[in-house]
VEXMAR-620536 format. One record per residue (C-alpha): residue number from 1; residue in one letter; x, y, z. Coordinates in steps of 0.25 Angstrom, whole numbers. Each point is the difference from the previous one (the first is absolute). Layout:
% VEXMAR-620536
<seq: NUM | type: A | x: X | y: Y | z: Z>;
...
This chain:
% VEXMAR-620536
<seq: 1 | type: M | x: -65 | y: -2 | z: -92>;
<seq: 2 | type: T | x: 1 | y: -7 | z: 13>;
<seq: 3 | type: P | x: 5 | y: 8 | z: 13>;
<seq: 4 | type: R | x: 13 | y: -8 | z: -1>;
<seq: 5 | type: S | x: 2 | y: 3 | z: -15>;
<seq: 6 | type: K | x: -3 | y: 15 | z: 3>;
<seq: 7 | type: N | x: 10 | y: 1 | z: 11>;
<seq: 8 | type: L | x: 10 | y: -7 | z: -9>;
<seq: 9 | type: S | x: -2 | y: 10 | z: -11>;
<seq: 10 | type: R | x: 2 | y: 11 | z: 10>;
<seq: 11 | type: R | x: 12 | y: -6 | z: 5>;
<seq: 12 | type: V | x: 6 | y: -1 | z: -14>;
<seq: 13 | type: L | x: -3 | y: 14 | z: -3>;
<seq: 14 | type: L | x: 6 | y: 5 | z: 13>;
<seq: 15 | type: G | x: 12 | y: -8 | z: -2>;
<seq: 16 | type: S | x: 2 | y: 5 | z: -14>;
<seq: 17 | type: T | x: -1 | y: 14 | z: 5>;
<seq: 18 | type: A | x: 10 | y: -3 | z: 11>;
<seq: 19 | type: I | x: 10 | y: -5 | z: -9>;
<seq: 20 | type: V | x: 0 | y: 12 | z: -8>;
<seq: 21 | type: A | x: 2 | y: 8 | z: 13>;
<seq: 22 | type: S | x: 11 | y: -8 | z: 4>;
<seq: 23 | type: V | x: 10 | y: 5 | z: -11>;
<seq: 24 | type: S | x: -3 | y: 15 | z: 3>;
<seq: 25 | type: I | x: 11 | y: 8 | z: 7>;
<seq: 26 | type: P | x: -3 | y: 5 | z: 14>;
<seq: 27 | type: T | x: -4 | y: 15 | z: -1>;
<seq: 28 | type: A | x: 5 | y: 10 | z: 10>;
<seq: 29 | type: A | x: -13 | y: 1 | z: 6>;
<seq: 30 | type: Q | x: 0 | y: -15 | z: 3>;
<seq: 31 | type: A | x: 14 | y: 1 | z: 6>;
<seq: 32 | type: S | x: -5 | y: 11 | z: 9>;
<seq: 33 | type: S | x: -12 | y: -8 | z: 4>;
<seq: 34 | type: S | x: 9 | y: -12 | z: 3>;
<seq: 35 | type: N | x: 9 | y: 8 | z: 9>;
<seq: 36 | type: S | x: -12 | y: 6 | z: 7>;
<seq: 37 | type: I | x: -5 | y: -13 | z: 3>;
<seq: 38 | type: D | x: 14 | y: -5 | z: 6>;
<seq: 39 | type: A | x: 0 | y: 13 | z: 9>;
<seq: 40 | type: E | x: -14 | y: -2 | z: 5>;
<seq: 41 | type: V | x: 2 | y: -15 | z: 3>;
<seq: 42 | type: Q | x: 13 | y: 3 | z: 8>;
<seq: 43 | type: A | x: -8 | y: 11 | z: 8>;
<seq: 44 | type: I | x: -11 | y: -10 | z: 5>;
<seq: 45 | type: E | x: 8 | y: -13 | z: 0>;
<seq: 46 | type: A | x: 2 | y: -1 | z: 15>;
<seq: 47 | type: D | x: -15 | y: 3 | z: 2>;
<seq: 48 | type: L | x: -4 | y: -11 | z: -9>;
<seq: 49 | type: I | x: 9 | y: -10 | z: 7>;
<seq: 50 | type: A | x: -7 | y: 4 | z: 13>;
<seq: 51 | type: F | x: -14 | y: -1 | z: -7>;
<seq: 52 | type: R | x: 4 | y: -14 | z: -4>;
<seq: 53 | type: R | x: 5 | y: -4 | z: 14>;
<seq: 54 | type: D | x: -13 | y: 4 | z: 6>;
<seq: 55 | type: L | x: -8 | y: -9 | z: -10>;
<seq: 56 | type: N | x: 9 | y: -11 | z: 2>;
<seq: 57 | type: A | x: -2 | y: 1 | z: 15>;
<seq: 58 | type: N | x: -15 | y: 0 | z: -2>;
<seq: 59 | type: P | x: -3 | y: -11 | z: -10>;
<seq: 60 | type: E | x: -15 | y: -2 | z: -4>;
<seq: 61 | type: G | x: -4 | y: -13 | z: -8>;
<seq: 62 | type: P | x: -8 | y: -1 | z: -12>;
<seq: 63 | type: G | x: -13 | y: 8 | z: 1>;
<seq: 64 | type: Q | x: 4 | y: 6 | z: 13>;
<seq: 65 | type: E | x: 8 | y: 12 | z: -4>;
<seq: 66 | type: A | x: -8 | y: 11 | z: 7>;
<seq: 67 | type: R | x: 12 | y: 7 | z: 7>;
<seq: 68 | type: T | x: 9 | y: -2 | z: -12>;
<seq: 69 | type: S | x: -10 | y: 6 | z: -10>;
<seq: 70 | type: A | x: -3 | y: 12 | z: 10>;
<seq: 71 | type: K | x: 15 | y: 3 | z: 1>;
<seq: 72 | type: V | x: 1 | y: -1 | z: -16>;
<seq: 73 | type: A | x: -12 | y: 9 | z: -1>;
<seq: 74 | type: E | x: 6 | y: 10 | z: 9>;
<seq: 75 | type: A | x: 13 | y: 1 | z: -7>;
<seq: 76 | type: L | x: -6 | y: 2 | z: -13>;
<seq: 77 | type: R | x: -10 | y: 11 | z: 5>;
<seq: 78 | type: A | x: 12 | y: 7 | z: 6>;
<seq: 79 | type: A | x: 7 | y: 0 | z: -14>;
<seq: 80 | type: G | x: -12 | y: 6 | z: -6>;
<seq: 81 | type: L | x: -6 | y: -12 | z: -8>;
<seq: 82 | type: E | x: -15 | y: -2 | z: -2>;
<seq: 83 | type: V | x: -2 | y: -12 | z: 9>;
<seq: 84 | type: T | x: -11 | y: -11 | z: 1>;
<seq: 85 | type: T | x: -1 | y: -10 | z: 10>;
<seq: 86 | type: G | x: -8 | y: -13 | z: 2>;
<seq: 87 | type: V | x: 2 | y: -5 | z: -14>;
<seq: 88 | type: G | x: -2 | y: -15 | z: -1>;
<seq: 89 | type: G | x: 2 | y: -1 | z: 15>;
<seq: 90 | type: Y | x: 11 | y: 8 | z: 6>;
<seq: 91 | type: G | x: 5 | y: 5 | z: -14>;
<seq: 92 | type: V | x: 5 | y: 14 | z: -1>;
<seq: 93 | type: V | x: 1 | y: 8 | z: -13>;
<seq: 94 | type: G | x: 8 | y: 13 | z: -2>;
<seq: 95 | type: V | x: -1 | y: 8 | z: -12>;
<seq: 96 | type: L | x: 11 | y: 10 | z: -4>;
<seq: 97 | type: R | x: -3 | y: 9 | z: -12>;
<seq: 98 | type: G | x: 12 | y: 7 | z: -6>;
<seq: 99 | type: R | x: 0 | y: 14 | z: -5>;
<seq: 100 | type: H | x: 2 | y: -4 | z: -15>;
<seq: 101 | type: R | x: -8 | y: -9 | z: -9>;
<seq: 102 | type: G | x: 4 | y: -14 | z: -1>;
<seq: 103 | type: R | x: -4 | y: -14 | z: 2>;
<seq: 104 | type: T | x: -7 | y: -7 | z: 12>;
<seq: 105 | type: V | x: 9 | y: -11 | z: 6>;
<seq: 106 | type: A | x: -2 | y: -8 | z: 13>;
<seq: 107 | type: Y | x: 10 | y: -6 | z: 10>;
<seq: 108 | type: R | x: -5 | y: -11 | z: 9>;
<seq: 109 | type: A | x: 6 | y: -4 | z: 14>;
<seq: 110 | type: D | x: -6 | y: -12 | z: 9>;
<seq: 111 | type: M | x: -1 | y: 3 | z: 15>;
<seq: 112 | type: D | x: -3 | y: -13 | z: 7>;
<seq: 113 | type: A | x: 10 | y: -9 | z: 8>;
<seq: 114 | type: V | x: 2 | y: -15 | z: -1>;
<seq: 115 | type: P | x: -10 | y: -8 | z: 8>;
<seq: 116 | type: P | x: 6 | y: -11 | z: 9>;
<seq: 117 | type: V | x: -5 | y: -11 | z: -10>;
<seq: 118 | type: D | x: 8 | y: 5 | z: -11>;
<seq: 119 | type: Q | x: 13 | y: 3 | z: 7>;
<seq: 120 | type: I | x: 11 | y: -11 | z: -3>;
<seq: 121 | type: G | x: 1 | y: -9 | z: 12>;
<seq: 122 | type: G | x: -13 | y: 6 | z: 5>;
<seq: 123 | type: G | x: -3 | y: 12 | z: 10>;
<seq: 124 | type: T | x: -9 | y: 5 | z: 11>;
<seq: 125 | type: A | x: -3 | y: 14 | z: -5>;
<seq: 126 | type: P | x: 0 | y: 8 | z: -13>;
<seq: 127 | type: K | x: 14 | y: 5 | z: -3>;
<seq: 128 | type: H | x: 5 | y: 9 | z: -11>;
<seq: 129 | type: L | x: 8 | y: -12 | z: -6>;
<seq: 130 | type: C | x: -3 | y: 3 | z: -15>;
<seq: 131 | type: G | x: 4 | y: 15 | z: 0>;
<seq: 132 | type: H | x: -13 | y: 6 | z: -2>;
<seq: 133 | type: D | x: 4 | y: 11 | z: 11>;
<seq: 134 | type: I | x: 11 | y: 3 | z: -10>;
<seq: 135 | type: H | x: -9 | y: 1 | z: -12>;
<seq: 136 | type: T | x: -10 | y: 9 | z: 8>;
<seq: 137 | type: T | x: 11 | y: 9 | z: 4>;
<seq: 138 | type: V | x: 6 | y: 1 | z: -14>;
<seq: 139 | type: G | x: -14 | y: 4 | z: -5>;
<seq: 140 | type: V | x: -2 | y: 10 | z: 10>;
<seq: 141 | type: G | x: 14 | y: 6 | z: -3>;
<seq: 142 | type: I | x: -3 | y: 1 | z: -15>;
<seq: 143 | type: A | x: -12 | y: 7 | z: 3>;
<seq: 144 | type: Q | x: 7 | y: 10 | z: 9>;
<seq: 145 | type: V | x: 11 | y: 2 | z: -10>;
<seq: 146 | type: L | x: -9 | y: 2 | z: -11>;
<seq: 147 | type: A | x: -9 | y: 9 | z: 8>;
<seq: 148 | type: R | x: 12 | y: 9 | z: 3>;
<seq: 149 | type: L | x: 3 | y: 1 | z: -15>;
<seq: 150 | type: R | x: -15 | y: 2 | z: -4>;
<seq: 151 | type: R | x: 3 | y: 13 | z: -8>;
<seq: 152 | type: K | x: 9 | y: -8 | z: -9>;
<seq: 153 | type: L | x: -8 | y: -12 | z: -1>;
<seq: 154 | type: H | x: -8 | y: -4 | z: -13>;
<seq: 155 | type: G | x: -13 | y: -9 | z: 1>;
<seq: 156 | type: T | x: -6 | y: -7 | z: 12>;
<seq: 157 | type: V | x: 6 | y: -10 | z: 9>;
<seq: 158 | type: V | x: -10 | y: -9 | z: 7>;
<seq: 159 | type: F | x: 5 | y: -7 | z: 13>;
<seq: 160 | type: V | x: -7 | y: -13 | z: 3>;
<seq: 161 | type: F | x: 3 | y: -6 | z: 14>;
<seq: 162 | type: Q | x: -6 | y: -14 | z: 0>;
<seq: 163 | type: P | x: -4 | y: -9 | z: 12>;
<seq: 164 | type: A | x: -1 | y: -15 | z: 1>;
<seq: 165 | type: E | x: 11 | y: -4 | z: -11>;
<seq: 166 | type: E | x: 4 | y: -12 | z: 8>;
<seq: 167 | type: S | x: -14 | y: -5 | z: -1>;
<seq: 168 | type: L | x: -1 | y: 3 | z: -14>;
<seq: 169 | type: A | x: -13 | y: 8 | z: 3>;
<seq: 170 | type: G | x: 4 | y: 15 | z: 0>;
<seq: 171 | type: A | x: 2 | y: 3 | z: -15>;
<seq: 172 | type: R | x: -13 | y: -6 | z: -4>;
<seq: 173 | type: A | x: -7 | y: 8 | z: 11>;
<seq: 174 | type: M | x: 6 | y: 13 | z: -4>;
<seq: 175 | type: I | x: -3 | y: -2 | z: -15>;
<seq: 176 | type: E | x: -14 | y: -4 | z: 3>;
<seq: 177 | type: D | x: -1 | y: 12 | z: 9>;
<seq: 178 | type: G | x: 3 | y: 8 | z: -13>;
<seq: 179 | type: V | x: 15 | y: 4 | z: 3>;
<seq: 180 | type: L | x: 3 | y: -1 | z: -15>;
<seq: 181 | type: A | x: -13 | y: 5 | z: -6>;
<seq: 182 | type: Q | x: 0 | y: 13 | z: 9>;
<seq: 183 | type: T | x: 15 | y: 4 | z: -2>;
<seq: 184 | type: D | x: 1 | y: -6 | z: -14>;
<seq: 185 | type: P | x: 16 | y: -2 | z: 0>;
<seq: 186 | type: E | x: 6 | y: -5 | z: -14>;
<seq: 187 | type: E | x: 10 | y: -9 | z: 7>;
<seq: 188 | type: I | x: 4 | y: -4 | z: 14>;
<seq: 189 | type: H | x: 13 | y: -3 | z: 7>;
<seq: 190 | type: A | x: 5 | y: -7 | z: 12>;
<seq: 191 | type: L | x: 13 | y: -5 | z: 8>;
<seq: 192 | type: H | x: 2 | y: -12 | z: 8>;
<seq: 193 | type: C | x: 11 | y: -4 | z: 10>;
<seq: 194 | type: G | x: 10 | y: -10 | z: -7>;
<seq: 195 | type: L | x: 12 | y: -8 | z: 3>;
<seq: 196 | type: L | x: 9 | y: 9 | z: -8>;
<seq: 197 | type: P | x: 11 | y: 8 | z: 6>;
<seq: 198 | type: V | x: -5 | y: 14 | z: 5>;
<seq: 199 | type: G | x: 1 | y: 10 | z: -11>;
<seq: 200 | type: V | x: -3 | y: -10 | z: -11>;
<seq: 201 | type: F | x: -14 | y: -1 | z: -7>;
<seq: 202 | type: G | x: -5 | y: -13 | z: -6>;
<seq: 203 | type: V | x: -9 | y: 2 | z: -13>;
<seq: 204 | type: N | x: -10 | y: -11 | z: -4>;
<seq: 205 | type: P | x: -2 | y: 0 | z: -15>;
<seq: 206 | type: G | x: -10 | y: -11 | z: -3>;
<seq: 207 | type: S | x: 1 | y: -6 | z: 13>;
<seq: 208 | type: G | x: -6 | y: 3 | z: 14>;
<seq: 209 | type: L | x: -7 | y: -9 | z: 10>;
<seq: 210 | type: P | x: -9 | y: -12 | z: 0>;
<seq: 211 | type: G | x: -14 | y: 0 | z: 4>;
<seq: 212 | type: Q | x: -6 | y: -10 | z: 9>;
<seq: 213 | type: D | x: -11 | y: -11 | z: 0>;
<seq: 214 | type: R | x: -6 | y: -6 | z: 12>;
<seq: 215 | type: G | x: -9 | y: -12 | z: 3>;
<seq: 216 | type: S | x: -4 | y: -11 | z: 10>;
<seq: 217 | type: V | x: -3 | y: -15 | z: 1>;
<seq: 218 | type: S | x: -9 | y: -6 | z: 10>;
<seq: 219 | type: L | x: 3 | y: -14 | z: 4>;
<seq: 220 | type: T | x: -10 | y: -9 | z: 9>;
<seq: 221 | type: G | x: 2 | y: -13 | z: 8>;
<seq: 222 | type: D | x: 7 | y: -4 | z: 12>;
<seq: 223 | type: D | x: 13 | y: 2 | z: -6>;
<seq: 224 | type: A | x: -3 | y: 13 | z: -6>;
<seq: 225 | type: A | x: 11 | y: 8 | z: 7>;
<seq: 226 | type: E | x: 11 | y: -10 | z: -3>;
<seq: 227 | type: R | x: -4 | y: -1 | z: -15>;
<seq: 228 | type: A | x: -1 | y: 16 | z: -1>;
<seq: 229 | type: A | x: 14 | y: 1 | z: 5>;
<seq: 230 | type: Q | x: 4 | y: -10 | z: -11>;
<seq: 231 | type: L | x: -7 | y: 8 | z: -10>;
<seq: 232 | type: A | x: 5 | y: 13 | z: 4>;
<seq: 233 | type: A | x: 14 | y: -5 | z: -1>;
<seq: 234 | type: E | x: -3 | y: -5 | z: -14>;
<seq: 235 | type: I | x: -5 | y: 13 | z: -4>;
<seq: 236 | type: G | x: 12 | y: 7 | z: 5>;
<seq: 237 | type: A | x: 9 | y: -9 | z: -8>;
<seq: 238 | type: L | x: -6 | y: 6 | z: -13>;
<seq: 239 | type: G | x: 8 | y: 12 | z: 2>;
<seq: 240 | type: T | x: 13 | y: 2 | z: -8>;
<seq: 241 | type: V | x: 6 | y: 10 | z: 9>;
<seq: 242 | type: A | x: 2 | y: 1 | z: 15>;
<seq: 243 | type: Q | x: -1 | y: 12 | z: 8>;
<seq: 244 | type: P | x: 15 | y: 5 | z: 4>;
<seq: 245 | type: Q | x: 4 | y: -4 | z: 14>;
<seq: 246 | type: S | x: 15 | y: 4 | z: 0>;
<seq: 247 | type: P | x: 9 | y: 11 | z: -4>;
<seq: 248 | type: A | x: 5 | y: -9 | z: -11>;
<seq: 249 | type: D | x: -14 | y: -2 | z: -5>;
<seq: 250 | type: L | x: -2 | y: 15 | z: -1>;
<seq: 251 | type: E | x: 13 | y: 3 | z: -7>;
<seq: 252 | type: Q | x: -4 | y: -11 | z: -10>;
<seq: 253 | type: L | x: -14 | y: 6 | z: -2>;
<seq: 254 | type: L | x: 6 | y: 14 | z: -3>;
<seq: 255 | type: V | x: 9 | y: -7 | z: -11>;
<seq: 256 | type: D | x: -12 | y: -8 | z: -6>;
<seq: 257 | type: L | x: -9 | y: 13 | z: 0>;
<seq: 258 | type: Q | x: 10 | y: 7 | z: -9>;
<seq: 259 | type: T | x: 2 | y: -13 | z: -9>;
<seq: 260 | type: E | x: -8 | y: 1 | z: -13>;
<seq: 261 | type: D | x: -7 | y: -14 | z: -3>;
<seq: 262 | type: G | x: 6 | y: -5 | z: 13>;
<seq: 263 | type: P | x: -7 | y: -9 | z: 11>;
<seq: 264 | type: L | x: -10 | y: 11 | z: 3>;
<seq: 265 | type: A | x: -5 | y: 1 | z: -15>;
<seq: 266 | type: S | x: -11 | y: -10 | z: 4>;
<seq: 267 | type: F | x: -4 | y: -5 | z: 14>;
<seq: 268 | type: V | x: -10 | y: -4 | z: 10>;
<seq: 269 | type: F | x: 0 | y: 3 | z: 14>;
<seq: 270 | type: T | x: -10 | y: -7 | z: 9>;
<seq: 271 | type: R | x: -4 | y: 0 | z: 15>;
<seq: 272 | type: A | x: -9 | y: -10 | z: 7>;
<seq: 273 | type: F | x: -5 | y: -1 | z: 14>;
<seq: 274 | type: A | x: -9 | y: -11 | z: 6>;
<seq: 275 | type: D | x: -9 | y: 3 | z: 12>;
<seq: 276 | type: G | x: -8 | y: -12 | z: 4>;
<seq: 277 | type: G | x: -6 | y: -5 | z: -13>;
<seq: 278 | type: E | x: 1 | y: 13 | z: -7>;
<seq: 279 | type: V | x: 12 | y: 3 | z: -9>;
<seq: 280 | type: R | x: 2 | y: 15 | z: -4>;
<seq: 281 | type: F | x: 9 | y: 3 | z: -11>;
<seq: 282 | type: S | x: 6 | y: 11 | z: -9>;
<seq: 283 | type: S | x: 8 | y: 1 | z: -12>;
<seq: 284 | type: R | x: 8 | y: 10 | z: -8>;
<seq: 285 | type: C | x: 3 | y: -2 | z: -14>;
<seq: 286 | type: W | x: 8 | y: 6 | z: -11>;
<seq: 287 | type: P | x: -4 | y: 2 | z: -11>;
<seq: 288 | type: E | x: -15 | y: 1 | z: 4>;
<seq: 289 | type: E | x: -4 | y: -11 | z: -10>;
<seq: 290 | type: R | x: 6 | y: -10 | z: 9>;
<seq: 291 | type: Y | x: -11 | y: 1 | z: 10>;
<seq: 292 | type: T | x: -9 | y: -9 | z: -9>;
<seq: 293 | type: E | x: 10 | y: -11 | z: 1>;
<seq: 294 | type: V | x: 2 | y: 2 | z: 15>;
<seq: 295 | type: R | x: -15 | y: 0 | z: 3>;
<seq: 296 | type: A | x: -1 | y: -13 | z: -8>;
<seq: 297 | type: D | x: 11 | y: -6 | z: 8>;
<seq: 298 | type: I | x: -6 | y: 4 | z: 13>;
<seq: 299 | type: D | x: -14 | y: -6 | z: -4>;
<seq: 300 | type: R | x: 7 | y: -13 | z: -5>;
<seq: 301 | type: L | x: 6 | y: -1 | z: 14>;
<seq: 302 | type: A | x: -13 | y: 3 | z: 7>;
<seq: 303 | type: Q | x: -7 | y: -10 | z: -8>;
<seq: 304 | type: S | x: 10 | y: -11 | z: 4>;
<seq: 305 | type: Y | x: -5 | y: 3 | z: 14>;
<seq: 306 | type: G | x: -15 | y: -1 | z: -3>;
<seq: 307 | type: A | x: -2 | y: 15 | z: 0>;
<seq: 308 | type: T | x: -1 | y: 12 | z: -9>;
<seq: 309 | type: A | x: 9 | y: 13 | z: 0>;
<seq: 310 | type: V | x: -8 | y: 13 | z: 2>;
<seq: 311 | type: F | x: 5 | y: 13 | z: -6>;
<seq: 312 | type: P | x: -9 | y: 11 | z: 4>;
<seq: 313 | type: N | x: 6 | y: 11 | z: -9>;
<seq: 314 | type: D | x: 8 | y: 2 | z: -12>;
<seq: 315 | type: P | x: 15 | y: 1 | z: 2>;
<seq: 316 | type: F | x: 4 | y: 14 | z: 5>;
<seq: 317 | type: P | x: 7 | y: 6 | z: -13>;
<seq: 318 | type: A | x: 15 | y: 1 | z: -1>;
<seq: 319 | type: M | x: 7 | y: 14 | z: 0>;
<seq: 320 | type: V | x: 7 | y: 1 | z: -14>;
<seq: 321 | type: C | x: 8 | y: 13 | z: -2>;
<seq: 322 | type: P | x: -2 | y: 6 | z: -14>;
<seq: 323 | type: A | x: 14 | y: -1 | z: -7>;
<seq: 324 | type: P | x: 0 | y: 13 | z: -7>;
<seq: 325 | type: E | x: -2 | y: 8 | z: 13>;
<seq: 326 | type: A | x: 10 | y: -8 | z: 8>;
<seq: 327 | type: N | x: 10 | y: 2 | z: -11>;
<seq: 328 | type: E | x: -2 | y: 15 | z: 0>;
<seq: 329 | type: L | x: 1 | y: 1 | z: 15>;
<seq: 330 | type: K | x: 13 | y: -8 | z: -1>;
<seq: 331 | type: R | x: 6 | y: 10 | z: -11>;
<seq: 332 | type: F | x: -5 | y: 12 | z: 9>;
<seq: 333 | type: L | x: 6 | y: -5 | z: 12>;
<seq: 334 | type: R | x: 13 | y: -3 | z: -7>;
<seq: 335 | type: R | x: 1 | y: 13 | z: -7>;
<seq: 336 | type: G | x: -1 | y: 6 | z: 14>;
<seq: 337 | type: G | x: 12 | y: -8 | z: 5>;
<seq: 338 | type: V | x: -9 | y: -10 | z: 8>;
<seq: 339 | type: E | x: 5 | y: -14 | z: 0>;
<seq: 340 | type: T | x: -11 | y: -10 | z: -5>;
<seq: 341 | type: E | x: -1 | y: -15 | z: -1>;
<seq: 342 | type: V | x: -10 | y: -7 | z: -9>;
<seq: 343 | type: V | x: -9 | y: -11 | z: 7>;
<seq: 344 | type: R | x: -3 | y: -10 | z: -10>;
<seq: 345 | type: A | x: -9 | y: -10 | z: 8>;
<seq: 346 | type: A | x: -11 | y: 1 | z: 10>;
<seq: 347 | type: V | x: 2 | y: -3 | z: 15>;
<seq: 348 | type: P | x: -8 | y: -12 | z: 2>;
<seq: 349 | type: F | x: -3 | y: 2 | z: 15>;
<seq: 350 | type: S | x: -9 | y: 12 | z: 0>;
<seq: 351 | type: G | x: -10 | y: 7 | z: -8>;
<seq: 352 | type: E | x: -4 | y: 15 | z: -1>;
<seq: 353 | type: D | x: -14 | y: 6 | z: -2>;
<seq: 354 | type: F | x: 6 | y: 12 | z: -8>;
<seq: 355 | type: A | x: -3 | y: -10 | z: -11>;
<seq: 356 | type: L | x: -14 | y: 5 | z: 0>;
<seq: 357 | type: F | x: 5 | y: 15 | z: -2>;
<seq: 358 | type: L | x: 9 | y: -5 | z: -12>;
<seq: 359 | type: D | x: -12 | y: -7 | z: -6>;
<seq: 360 | type: E | x: -7 | y: 13 | z: -1>;
<seq: 361 | type: I | x: 11 | y: 10 | z: -4>;
<seq: 362 | type: P | x: 15 | y: -2 | z: -4>;
<seq: 363 | type: G | x: 11 | y: 3 | z: 10>;
<seq: 364 | type: T | x: 12 | y: -5 | z: 7>;
<seq: 365 | type: Y | x: 4 | y: -8 | z: 12>;
<seq: 366 | type: T | x: 14 | y: 1 | z: 5>;
<seq: 367 | type: Y | x: 8 | y: -7 | z: 10>;
<seq: 368 | type: L | x: 7 | y: 10 | z: 10>;
<seq: 369 | type: G | x: 13 | y: -6 | z: 5>;
<seq: 370 | type: V | x: 1 | y: 0 | z: 15>;
<seq: 371 | type: R | x: 11 | y: -9 | z: 3>;
<seq: 372 | type: S | x: 11 | y: 7 | z: 8>;
<seq: 373 | type: P | x: 14 | y: -2 | z: -4>;
<seq: 374 | type: G | x: 6 | y: -12 | z: 6>;
<seq: 375 | type: A | x: -13 | y: -4 | z: 7>;
<seq: 376 | type: D | x: -5 | y: -14 | z: 0>;
<seq: 377 | type: V | x: -9 | y: -3 | z: -12>;
<seq: 378 | type: T | x: -12 | y: -4 | z: 9>;
<seq: 379 | type: T | x: 0 | y: 15 | z: 5>;
<seq: 380 | type: G | x: -5 | y: 4 | z: -14>;
<seq: 381 | type: Y | x: -10 | y: -11 | z: -3>;
<seq: 382 | type: P | x: -15 | y: 4 | z: 4>;
<seq: 383 | type: H | x: -8 | y: -9 | z: 9>;
<seq: 384 | type: F | x: 13 | y: -6 | z: 7>;
<seq: 385 | type: P | x: 0 | y: 3 | z: 15>;
<seq: 386 | type: T | x: 14 | y: 7 | z: -2>;
<seq: 387 | type: F | x: -5 | y: 9 | z: -11>;
<seq: 388 | type: A | x: 7 | y: 14 | z: 4>;
<seq: 389 | type: P | x: 0 | y: 9 | z: -12>;
<seq: 390 | type: D | x: 11 | y: 11 | z: -1>;
<seq: 391 | type: E | x: -7 | y: 13 | z: 2>;
<seq: 392 | type: A | x: 9 | y: 7 | z: -10>;
<seq: 393 | type: A | x: -10 | y: -7 | z: -10>;
<seq: 394 | type: I | x: -10 | y: 11 | z: 3>;
<seq: 395 | type: G | x: 8 | y: 11 | z: -5>;
<seq: 396 | type: H | x: 3 | y: -8 | z: -13>;
<seq: 397 | type: G | x: -14 | y: -3 | z: -2>;
<seq: 398 | type: V | x: -5 | y: 14 | z: 2>;
<seq: 399 | type: R | x: 10 | y: 6 | z: -10>;
<seq: 400 | type: A | x: -2 | y: -11 | z: -11>;
<seq: 401 | type: M | x: -15 | y: 0 | z: 1>;
<seq: 402 | type: S | x: -2 | y: 15 | z: 1>;
<seq: 403 | type: K | x: 9 | y: 2 | z: -13>;
<seq: 404 | type: W | x: -8 | y: -11 | z: -7>;
<seq: 405 | type: L | x: -14 | y: 5 | z: 3>;
<seq: 406 | type: V | x: 5 | y: 14 | z: -4>;
<seq: 407 | type: E | x: 5 | y: -6 | z: -13>;
<seq: 408 | type: R | x: -13 | y: -8 | z: -2>;
<seq: 409 | type: A | x: -10 | y: 12 | z: 4>;
<seq: 410 | type: G | x: 7 | y: 9 | z: -10>;
<seq: 411 | type: C | x: 1 | y: -9 | z: -12>;
């Protein structure tokens, strides 16, 4: 059995178990746990907002999260967790063991800020324009809440605070450093800020985010720079979708993401830049099988200029959210009165190295609505310079994910 088929078998088994659990009637103990979580979140919500504002004021780019990781480790130790630092770079791992027997589940939050090159319109310094400061704060909040309820907690919760997500390097580094092998969680869960209204969650059964392919073409001759610019334009024209530039584009993107078999069911997003005689390019495809045809198209274009396209590595894998777990989370949230939307397509313009965790063990990846009531849509879309998430999302995220992790650890 290959690693992927083994993982699929585990996902199907877990999904089957989850479906059975979904029809059970909440017990008095579960209701009491939910009420306790709500009370604990209310008690620390103001402190969490202050924590997030501190992170936001001190952004650190991929692989540079020294201050952020130290602050996270300090908060986890103060809550009584077993803490390990320096995992895969500046990664932090906190382990919370409940008083009662149960399963081991993990929660992952990314910590880095968006580097200037990845900010829409460009920038001069790293900024928290992707909401990782929100993600980190939610993770810390969950740890603090569950630590206060440790005597009621079944199982073990492993908190994985990951560096270098924006560079797609941190997840691999933490896995290679043994984060999963040493803590042995059965599943892993994560949130990401999304374009939805604050208080709404988006689940992704069978969809997710594309991977990424990169390469280059080198041209020679007196007119190499001019020809490289032309080739870059032709590679860029292979894309079937364009990055949103206006509020209307973003509103349409939100509609397309929730449309089954819509315009984002299959896509190619390409970027290409010429620097002298060198063309550097990247592509994101959905589904992954499209990389083969896109590589062939790029190589064909390069050959027409008397050159060869170079692809140094295999494409980075797409993040595909297992449908059974996503659907069970949707049912769980709705039973708790939480509004959810189903995201049926992948966002073409960004990837996620949480894909590597989901390749190892099943789990969920959920969009946390951060758009304030009446706010311009650009304030809720990551990487836009006007990104300004509603801080009320922190409390929503901590409440929902605390209850979900309690549910999964106690299964």
